[in-house]
MIRONU-724065 format. One record per residue (C-alpha): x, y, z. Coordinates in nm, 3 decimals, padded with zeros to 5 digits. Each point is the difference from the previous one (the first is absolute). Last residue first. Layout:
// MIRONU-724065
<east:X; north:Y; up:Z>
...
END
This chain:
// MIRONU-724065
<east:12.900; north:07.582; up:08.668>
<east:00.080; north:00.003; up:-00.374>
<east:00.380; north:00.026; up:00.012>
<east:00.065; north:-00.313; up:00.202>
<east:00.365; north:00.045; up:00.090>
<east:00.243; north:-00.290; up:00.032>
<east:00.348; north:-00.037; up:00.149>
<east:00.245; north:00.273; up:00.100>
<east:00.178; north:00.029; up:-00.335>
<east:-00.337; north:-00.004; up:-00.171>
<east:-00.234; north:-00.255; up:-00.160>
<east:-00.313; north:00.187; up:-00.109>
<east:-00.363; north:-00.119; up:00.020>
<east:-00.313; north:00.088; up:-00.197>
<east:-00.293; north:-00.174; up:00.168>
<east:-00.276; north:-00.223; up:-00.136>
<east:-00.302; north:-00.202; up:00.111>
<east:-00.241; north:-00.197; up:-00.221>
<east:-00.287; north:-00.237; up:00.087>
<east:-00.205; north:-00.250; up:-00.199>
<east:-00.333; north:-00.169; up:00.068>
<east:-00.097; north:-00.298; up:-00.216>
<east:-00.151; north:00.048; up:-00.346>
<east:00.155; north:-00.329; up:-00.126>
<east:00.200; north:00.187; up:-00.266>
<east:00.098; north:00.268; up:00.248>
<east:-00.050; north:00.343; up:-00.152>
<east:00.219; north:00.247; up:-00.191>
<east:-00.156; north:00.328; up:-00.109>
<east:00.185; north:00.160; up:-00.291>
<east:-00.121; north:-00.135; up:-00.334>
<east:-00.353; north:00.133; up:00.055>
<east:-00.125; north:-00.349; up:-00.083>
<east:00.131; north:-00.142; up:00.327>
<east:00.348; north:-00.148; up:00.025>
<east:00.072; north:-00.344; up:00.147>
<east:00.165; north:-00.136; up:00.314>
<east:00.129; north:-00.339; up:00.114>
<east:00.126; north:-00.034; up:00.358>
<east:-00.276; north:-00.221; up:00.134>
<east:-00.227; north:00.097; up:00.287>
<east:00.040; north:00.250; up:00.283>
<east:00.231; north:00.205; up:-00.219>
<east:00.312; north:00.205; up:00.082>
<east:00.164; north:00.290; up:-00.180>
<east:00.328; north:00.102; up:00.166>
<east:00.136; north:00.341; up:-00.097>
<east:00.360; north:00.104; up:00.058>
<east:00.083; north:00.330; up:-00.171>
<east:00.378; north:-00.010; up:00.014>
<east:00.281; north:00.251; up:00.050>
<east:00.359; north:-00.128; up:-00.010>
<east:00.258; north:00.259; up:00.106>
<east:00.196; north:-00.237; up:00.224>
<east:00.032; north:-00.334; up:-00.177>
<east:-00.260; north:-00.266; up:-00.084>
<east:00.181; north:-00.326; up:-00.061>
<east:-00.080; north:-00.246; up:-00.276>
<east:-00.186; north:-00.331; up:-00.023>
<east:-00.328; north:00.140; up:-00.132>
<east:-00.032; north:-00.178; up:-00.335>
<east:00.170; north:-00.315; up:00.127>
<east:-00.234; north:-00.030; up:00.301>
<east:-00.100; north:-00.358; up:-00.072>
<east:-00.166; north:00.107; up:-00.320>
<east:-00.223; north:00.247; up:00.185>
<east:00.001; north:00.076; up:00.371>
<east:-00.322; north:00.184; up:00.079>
<east:-00.124; north:00.358; up:00.021>
<east:00.211; north:00.094; up:-00.300>
<east:00.202; north:00.324; up:00.019>
<east:00.093; north:00.117; up:-00.352>
<east:00.329; north:00.183; up:00.004>
<east:-00.007; north:00.235; up:-00.172>
<east:-00.209; north:00.315; up:-00.036>
<east:-00.374; north:00.065; up:-00.002>
<east:-00.125; north:00.337; up:00.120>
<east:00.286; north:00.180; up:-00.169>
<east:00.237; north:00.251; up:00.157>
<east:00.029; north:-00.251; up:00.282>
<east:-00.171; north:-00.332; up:00.059>
<east:00.110; north:-00.363; up:-00.014>
<east:-00.274; north:-00.253; up:-00.040>
<east:-00.272; north:-00.214; up:00.155>
<east:-00.160; north:-00.285; up:-00.189>
<east:-00.304; north:-00.104; up:-00.199>
<east:-00.059; north:-00.335; up:-00.174>
<east:00.085; north:-00.204; up:00.308>
<east:-00.288; north:00.078; up:00.235>
<east:00.083; north:-00.181; up:00.324>
<east:-00.235; north:-00.253; up:00.159>
<east:-00.152; north:-00.026; up:00.348>
<east:00.021; north:-00.293; up:00.240>
<east:00.140; north:00.211; up:00.287>
<east:00.347; north:-00.153; up:-00.037>
<east:-00.035; north:00.079; up:-00.372>
<east:-00.026; north:00.373; up:00.052>
<east:00.276; north:00.031; up:00.261>
<east:00.244; north:-00.222; up:-00.192>
<east:-00.057; north:00.177; up:-00.331>
<east:00.075; north:00.345; up:00.136>
<east:00.317; north:-00.104; up:00.183>
<east:00.116; north:-00.197; up:-00.306>
<east:-00.013; north:00.305; up:-00.225>
<east:00.212; north:00.205; up:00.239>
<east:00.252; north:-00.283; up:00.039>
<east:00.022; north:-00.036; up:-00.379>
<east:00.098; north:00.367; up:-00.024>
<east:00.317; north:-00.099; up:00.181>
<east:00.090; north:00.231; up:00.287>
<east:00.313; north:00.211; up:-00.050>
<east:-00.115; north:00.305; up:00.195>
<east:-00.305; north:-00.101; up:00.204>
<east:-00.354; north:-00.113; up:-00.076>
<east:-00.127; north:-00.298; up:00.202>
<east:-00.245; north:00.215; up:00.200>
<east:-00.144; north:00.162; up:-00.314>
<east:-00.101; north:-00.339; up:-00.139>
<east:-00.157; north:-00.095; up:00.334>
<east:-00.202; north:00.322; up:00.005>
<east:-00.129; north:-00.056; up:-00.353>
<east:-00.107; north:-00.358; up:00.067>
<east:-00.135; north:00.116; up:00.337>
<east:-00.230; north:00.244; up:-00.182>
<east:-00.121; north:-00.283; up:-00.222>
<east:-00.071; north:-00.215; up:00.305>
<east:-00.200; north:00.269; up:00.179>
<east:-00.215; north:00.082; up:-00.301>
<east:-00.059; north:-00.369; up:-00.077>
<east:-00.083; north:-00.078; up:00.363>
<east:-00.249; north:00.286; up:-00.002>
<east:-00.164; north:-00.137; up:-00.314>
<east:-00.027; north:-00.347; up:00.153>
<east:-00.144; north:00.140; up:00.322>
<east:-00.267; north:00.179; up:-00.201>
<east:-00.018; north:00.379; up:-00.028>
<east:-00.167; north:00.273; up:00.205>
<east:00.012; north:00.345; up:-00.159>
<east:00.192; north:00.019; up:-00.327>
<east:00.336; north:-00.152; up:00.089>
<east:00.302; north:00.169; up:-00.155>
<east:00.305; north:-00.105; up:-00.198>
<east:00.292; north:00.236; up:-00.038>
<east:00.222; north:00.064; up:-00.300>
<east:00.318; north:00.202; up:-00.059>
<east:00.190; north:00.180; up:-00.275>
<east:00.205; north:00.321; up:-00.009>
<east:00.193; north:00.130; up:-00.297>
<east:00.283; north:00.246; up:-00.065>
<east:00.040; north:00.288; up:-00.247>
<east:-00.066; north:00.283; up:00.245>
<east:-00.336; north:-00.160; up:00.080>
<east:-00.163; north:-00.318; up:-00.127>
<east:-00.282; north:-00.191; up:00.163>
<east:-00.148; north:-00.350; up:00.008>
<east:-00.295; north:-00.139; up:00.193>
<east:-00.134; north:-00.355; up:00.045>
<east:-00.324; north:-00.052; up:00.193>
<east:-00.092; north:-00.357; up:00.096>
<east:-00.365; north:-00.044; up:00.099>
<east:-00.168; north:-00.253; up:00.227>
<east:-00.375; north:-00.048; up:00.003>
<east:-00.218; north:-00.073; up:00.303>
<east:-00.225; north:00.305; up:-00.028>
<east:-00.014; north:00.127; up:-00.357>
<east:00.212; north:00.250; up:-00.190>
<east:-00.157; north:00.175; up:-00.296>
<east:00.112; north:-00.079; up:-00.353>
<east:-00.238; north:00.206; up:-00.217>
<east:00.204; north:00.320; up:00.028>
<east:00.303; north:-00.185; up:-00.133>
<east:00.355; north:-00.083; up:00.106>
<east:00.201; north:-00.244; up:-00.217>
<east:00.130; north:-00.313; up:00.177>
<east:00.370; north:-00.032; up:-00.083>
<east:00.083; north:-00.286; up:00.237>
<east:-00.141; north:-00.321; up:00.150>
<east:-00.375; north:00.041; up:-00.047>
<east:-00.176; north:-00.286; up:00.181>
<east:-00.103; north:00.230; up:00.289>
<east:00.034; north:00.360; up:-00.129>
<east:00.294; north:00.157; up:-00.183>
<east:00.026; north:00.379; up:-00.007>
<east:00.299; north:00.114; up:-00.208>
<east:00.047; north:00.370; up:00.050>
<east:00.049; north:00.306; up:-00.222>
<east:-00.236; north:-00.110; up:-00.277>
<east:-00.028; north:-00.067; up:-00.374>
<east:00.279; north:-00.255; up:-00.061>
<east:00.086; north:00.031; up:-00.367>
<east:-00.271; north:-00.154; up:-00.220>
<east:00.028; north:-00.359; up:-00.123>
<east:00.018; north:-00.080; up:-00.371>
<east:00.358; north:-00.122; up:00.036>
<east:00.117; north:-00.153; up:00.328>
<east:00.123; north:00.100; up:00.346>
<east:-00.137; north:00.353; up:-00.042>
<east:00.222; north:00.304; up:00.044>
<east:-00.045; north:00.196; up:00.325>
<east:-00.241; north:00.291; up:-00.062>
<east:-00.071; north:00.046; up:00.371>
<east:00.221; north:-00.240; up:00.195>
<east:00.267; north:00.260; up:00.070>
<east:-00.224; north:00.237; up:00.194>
<east:00.208; north:00.321; up:-00.012>
<east:00.148; north:00.182; up:00.298>
<east:-00.022; north:00.352; up:00.140>
<east:-00.183; north:-00.087; up:00.321>
<east:-00.330; north:00.134; up:-00.132>
<east:00.051; north:-00.228; up:-00.300>
<east:00.019; north:-00.312; up:00.215>
<east:-00.292; north:00.101; up:00.224>
<east:-00.220; north:00.086; up:-00.298>
<east:00.080; north:-00.334; up:-00.163>
<east:-00.078; north:-00.179; up:00.324>
<east:-00.339; north:00.165; up:00.047>
<east:-00.108; north:-00.072; up:-00.357>
<east:00.111; north:-00.363; up:00.020>
<east:-00.177; north:-00.066; up:00.329>
<east:-00.326; north:00.143; up:-00.132>
<east:00.051; north:-00.211; up:-00.315>
<east:00.024; north:-00.309; up:00.222>
<east:-00.350; north:00.081; up:00.119>
<east:-00.096; north:00.051; up:00.363>
<east:-00.297; north:-00.204; up:00.115>
<east:00.164; north:-00.208; up:00.273>
<east:00.297; north:00.181; up:00.153>
<east:00.357; north:00.091; up:-00.095>
<east:00.057; north:00.376; up:00.019>
<east:00.245; north:00.020; up:00.289>
<east:00.206; north:-00.288; up:-00.140>
<east:00.007; north:00.170; up:-00.339>
<east:00.145; north:00.313; up:00.161>
<east:00.273; north:-00.205; up:00.170>
<east:00.072; north:-00.151; up:-00.341>
<east:00.045; north:00.349; up:-00.146>
<east:00.229; north:00.098; up:00.285>
<east:00.212; north:-00.309; up:-00.052>
<east:00.023; north:00.066; up:-00.374>
<east:00.116; north:00.354; up:00.078>
<east:00.259; north:-00.150; up:00.234>
<east:00.110; north:-00.221; up:-00.287>
<east:00.085; north:00.289; up:-00.226>
<east:00.197; north:00.177; up:00.276>
<east:00.186; north:-00.320; up:00.089>
<east:00.096; north:-00.052; up:-00.364>
<east:00.164; north:00.343; up:00.008>
<east:00.195; north:-00.095; up:00.314>
<east:00.099; north:-00.327; up:-00.166>
<east:00.141; north:00.202; up:-00.289>
<east:00.208; north:00.211; up:00.237>
<east:00.126; north:-00.315; up:00.176>
<east:00.111; north:-00.135; up:-00.339>
<east:-00.209; north:-00.261; up:-00.182>
<east:00.108; north:-00.328; up:-00.157>
<east:-00.172; north:-00.123; up:-00.315>
<east:-00.077; north:-00.355; up:00.106>
<east:00.137; north:-00.304; up:-00.186>
<east:-00.172; north:-00.159; up:-00.298>
<east:00.066; north:-00.373; up:-00.016>
END
């Protein structure tokens, strides 16, 4: 079991700066979301915002998950409807009324990373889609609420799973949250469910832990597959999926959400 790389207060302050740039970029996306805008338009605007604020877009050029797949080509992940994560922006992909879109953004500044995701409604959406957005956000909020110095990681995972499944949705199991610091992905992994009876996550999270918690929730079954581009992950049954994420620090005084 990989334990977290603990951060000092000075390091948490640097992580806060990176995550506040992510927050600003997501605020910008929220202002731009409307039917007809392309995901490439969103990507271009976000990259400019990140660089104008002195940071780098950490997703751009990120190594591929498998051989013969290009490094990630964009600054945001824009995942629409059945796309779970890692949707690649394009000029051809224009948003349509009734869709939902999850936008994941990463930054790096002064050697430290920021990472957060929001999901947005495009115009008027169905009741089922709205319930999915609301439930996935509560999964994240509930996980943050149980965080405290010394909490078991298993408790965080269980809070996410309970909220999703009590609303008859399923949890994506192939992708997880993670520690974050000098690198975008650090230990520990943060599953959105309790695996193997909690044995893999049955350890305490001390002061100095910083996690990117990111529930991914499906309307249908939990299974996902990759599209031909090697990056975009979709639900196997093509049901709607939703993704929310915050970077969160456990401090001497409790918990700080760095990306709000």
